[in-house]
C-alpha positions in Angstrom: 0.0 0.0 0.0 1.5 3.3 -1.1 1.3 6.1 1.5 0.2 9.6 0.5 3.2 11.6 1.4 2.4 15.0 2.7 4.3 18.3 2.8 3.6 21.2 5.1 3.7 24.5 3.3 2.8 27.5 5.3 -0.8 26.8 6.5 -1.3 24.1 4.0 -0.7 20.4 4.2 -0.4 19.1 0.6 -0.3 15.6 -0.8 1.4 14.2 -3.8 -1.8 14.7 -5.7 -1.3 18.5 -5.3 -4.6 19.0 -3.4 -4.6 21.2 -0.4 -5.8 19.9 3.0 -7.5 22.7 4.8 -6.2 23.4 8.4 -7.7 25.3 11.3 -5.9 28.5 10.3 -7.2 28.2 6.7 -10.7 28.0 8.1 -10.2 31.2 10.0 -8.4 33.1 7.2 -10.1 31.7 4.1 -13.6 30.5 5.2 -15.0 33.9 6.0 -12.9 35.5 3.2 -14.5 33.2 0.7 -18.0 34.0 1.9 -17.3 37.7 1.8 -15.8 37.4 -1.7 -19.1 36.1 -3.1 -20.4 39.7 -3.1 -17.2 41.5 -3.5 -17.6 42.0 -7.3 -20.9 43.8 -6.9 -19.7 45.9 -4.0 -16.6 47.0 -5.8 -18.6 47.8 -8.9 -21.0 49.9 -6.9 -18.0 51.7 -5.2 -16.4 52.4 -8.6 -19.6 54.0 -9.8 -19.8 56.4 -6.9 -16.1 57.0 -6.1 -13.9 59.3 -8.2 -10.9 57.5 -6.8 -12.0 54.3 -8.5 -12.5 55.8 -11.9 -10.0 56.3 -14.7 -9.2 59.7 -16.0 -11.3 60.7 -19.0 -8.6 62.5 -20.9 -6.5 59.5 -21.9 -4.9 59.5 -25.3 -6.3 57.1 -27.8 -4.5 53.7 -27.8 -2.9 54.1 -24.3 -3.3 51.0 -22.2 -2.4 52.6 -18.9 -4.8 55.3 -17.8 -4.3 57.3 -14.6 -7.0 56.8 -12.0 -8.6 59.9 -10.5 -7.5 60.3 -6.9 -8.3 64.0 -6.7 -10.8 63.4 -3.9 -7.8 62.8 -1.6 -6.6 66.4 -2.2 -9.7 68.0 -0.8 -10.4 65.5 1.9 -8.0 67.1 4.4 -6.2 63.9 5.5 -5.0 63.9 9.1 -1.3 64.7 8.9 -0.9 64.6 5.1 -1.2 68.0 3.5 -2.9 68.9 0.2 0.5 69.9 -1.2 2.0 66.6 -0.3 -0.8 64.6 -2.0 -0.8 66.8 -5.1 2.9 66.4 -5.7 2.7 62.7 -5.1 -0.1 62.3 -7.6 2.0 64.2 -10.2 4.7 61.6 -9.7 2.2 58.8 -10.1 0.9 60.2 -13.3 4.5 60.3 -14.6 4.8 56.6 -14.1 1.5 56.1 -16.1 3.0 58.2 -19.0 6.3 56.3 -19.0 4.5 52.9 -18.9 2.7 53.8 -22.1 5.8 55.2 -23.7 7.8 52.0 -23.0 5.0 49.8 -24.2 4.9 51.7 -27.5 8.7 51.4 -27.9 8.7 47.7 -27.2 6.6 47.2 -30.4 9.4 48.6 -32.5 12.6 47.6 -30.6 15.4 46.0 -32.6 15.4 42.3 -31.5 18.6 41.5 -33.4 20.7 43.7 -31.0 19.4 41.8 -27.9 22.3 41.5 -25.4 22.4 40.8 -21.6 25.1 43.4 -20.9 23.3 46.2 -22.7 20.7 46.4 -25.5 17.6 48.6 -26.0 15.4 45.5 -25.5 17.0 44.8 -22.1 16.7 48.4 -21.0 13.0 48.6 -22.0 12.1 45.3 -20.2 13.9 46.4 -17.0 12.4 49.9 -17.0 9.0 48.6 -17.8 8.9 46.6 -14.6 9.9 49.7 -12.7 7.4 52.0 -14.4 4.4 49.6 -14.3 5.0 48.6 -10.7 5.2 52.3 -10.0 1.7 52.7 -11.4 0.2 49.7 -9.5 1.8 50.2 -6.1 0.8 53.9 -6.1 -2.8 53.0 -7.1 -2.9 50.6 -4.2 -1.4 53.2 -1.9 -3.8 56.0 -2.8 -6.6 53.5 -2.8 -6.0 52.6 0.8 -5.8 56.2 2.0 -8.7 58.4 2.9 -10.1 56.4 5.8 -10.2 57.4 9.5 -7.6 54.9 10.8 -8.8 53.2 13.9 -9.0 49.4 13.8 -10.3 47.0 11.2 -13.3 44.8 11.8 -14.8 41.5 10.8 -12.8 39.0 8.6 -9.8 41.4 8.2 -9.4 41.9 12.0 -9.7 38.1 12.5 -7.0 37.5 9.9 -4.6 40.1 11.3 -5.2 38.9 14.9 -4.4 35.3 13.8 -1.3 36.3 11.9 0.1 39.0 14.2 -1.6 38.6 17.5 -3.6 41.8 17.4 -4.2 44.9 15.3 -1.8 46.9 17.6 1.0 44.4 17.0 0.4 44.4 13.3 0.7 48.2 13.2 3.9 48.1 15.2 5.2 45.5 12.7 4.1 47.7 9.8 5.7 50.8 11.1 8.9 49.0 11.9 8.9 47.6 8.4 8.4 51.1 7.1 11.5 52.3 8.9 13.5 49.4 7.5 12.7 49.7 3.7 13.7 52.3 1.2 10.7 52.1 -1.2 7.6 50.1 -0.2 6.1 47.8 2.4 3.4 45.6 0.9 1.0 43.5 3.0 -1.0 40.8 1.3 -2.0 37.2 1.0 0.6 34.7 0.1 -1.3 32.3 -2.2 1.5 29.7 -2.3 1.8 29.5 1.5 -1.7 30.3 2.4 -1.2 33.1 4.9 -1.0 36.9 5.3 2.5 38.0 4.5 4.6 41.2 4.3 7.3 42.1 1.7 9.7 45.0 1.6 10.9 46.6 -1.6 13.7 49.1 -2.0 12.6 50.1 -5.5 9.4 49.5 -7.4 10.8 46.4 -9.1 13.3 45.1 -6.6 12.1 41.9 -4.8 8.6 42.1 -6.0 6.8 38.9 -4.9 5.0 36.5 -7.2 1.8 34.6 -6.2 0.9 37.4 -3.8 -2.3 39.5 -3.6 -1.6 42.9 -2.1 -4.1 44.3 0.4 -2.2 47.2 1.9 0.5 49.4 0.3 2.8 51.7 2.3 5.0 54.1 0.3 8.2 54.9 2.2 10.1 56.7 -0.5 11.1 60.2 0.7 8.7 61.7 -1.9 5.8 60.3 0.1 6.5 62.5 3.1 9.3 65.0 2.5 7.1 68.1 2.1 5.3 67.5 5.4 7.9 65.9 7.5 11.4 66.4 6.0 13.4 63.3 7.0 11.2 62.4 10.0 9.8 59.2 8.6 8.4 58.1 12.0 5.9 61.0 12.1 4.9 60.2 8.5 4.2 56.5 9.5 2.0 57.7 12.4 0.1 60.0 9.9 -0.3 57.1 7.4 -1.8 54.9 10.2 -4.4 57.6 10.9 -5.6 57.6 7.3 -5.8 53.9 6.4 -9.1 52.9 4.8 -9.7 49.5 6.4 -12.8 49.0 4.3 -10.7 49.0 1.1 -8.2 46.7 2.7 -10.9 44.3 3.7 -12.3 44.2 0.1 -8.9 43.4 -1.2 -8.6 40.5 1.3 -12.0 39.2 0.2 -10.8 39.1 -3.4 -8.3 36.4 -2.5 -11.2 33.8 -2.8 -10.9 34.2 -6.6 -7.4 32.7 -6.8 -6.1 29.1 -6.6 -4.1 28.3 -3.4 -1.1 26.3 -2.4 0.3 23.9 -5.0 -2.7 24.6 -7.3 -1.3 28.1 -7.8 1.7 26.8 -9.8 0.0 24.2 -11.9 
């Protein structure tokens, strides 16, 4: 009789067949998340219809695939500790990444393939810089998207997931701020689909150490451009201000979206 060898991966115990065996933590993290995810599509669609921050700009040039989203609502919202000037300048930077993403995409259609070389070639340069520009778009959209709340504490499934992973919301915020002091670019909190748990990654640039198989739910920008106008080099004060403005409702919806993805070994079929 051949035994079904099992491997423990994060919160999953997997068999040779590749099927995941749900554990107690999965029930806590994924059970409620999956239930919430059933209505997430309709909720997000409704939010998109009523929120300017969820809508693309209307003045996009014809043929451009990347269109800047309209986060102008954050400028007039009077965020606690983040000035109008700080947000305005940050949004200009974000729109620059959108423009460069479209420019690079257009140039890739015409690049000389015969000159491809790993030391230097136009193709290599475009591919490298595309990862920087596009991630600059995506991470900033996640960042601005999870701003505009009133801070406080999360509730429901999100709170349960954070409590299970970190012990409490307070301990999570301590970890998040410490991570923010440790990195030079981004701190991204999300769901590790391969391991089956909430995870945190640090990035020194937009495209350095970007994780695969990972659904971001909270983005924290720690580049100096995110806080220099308001706080100079005092990053700790900026991190306190960021915590006061997290929109936990948005973060919870992102966590609920995890139910749409394959998990464990099924992710890498």
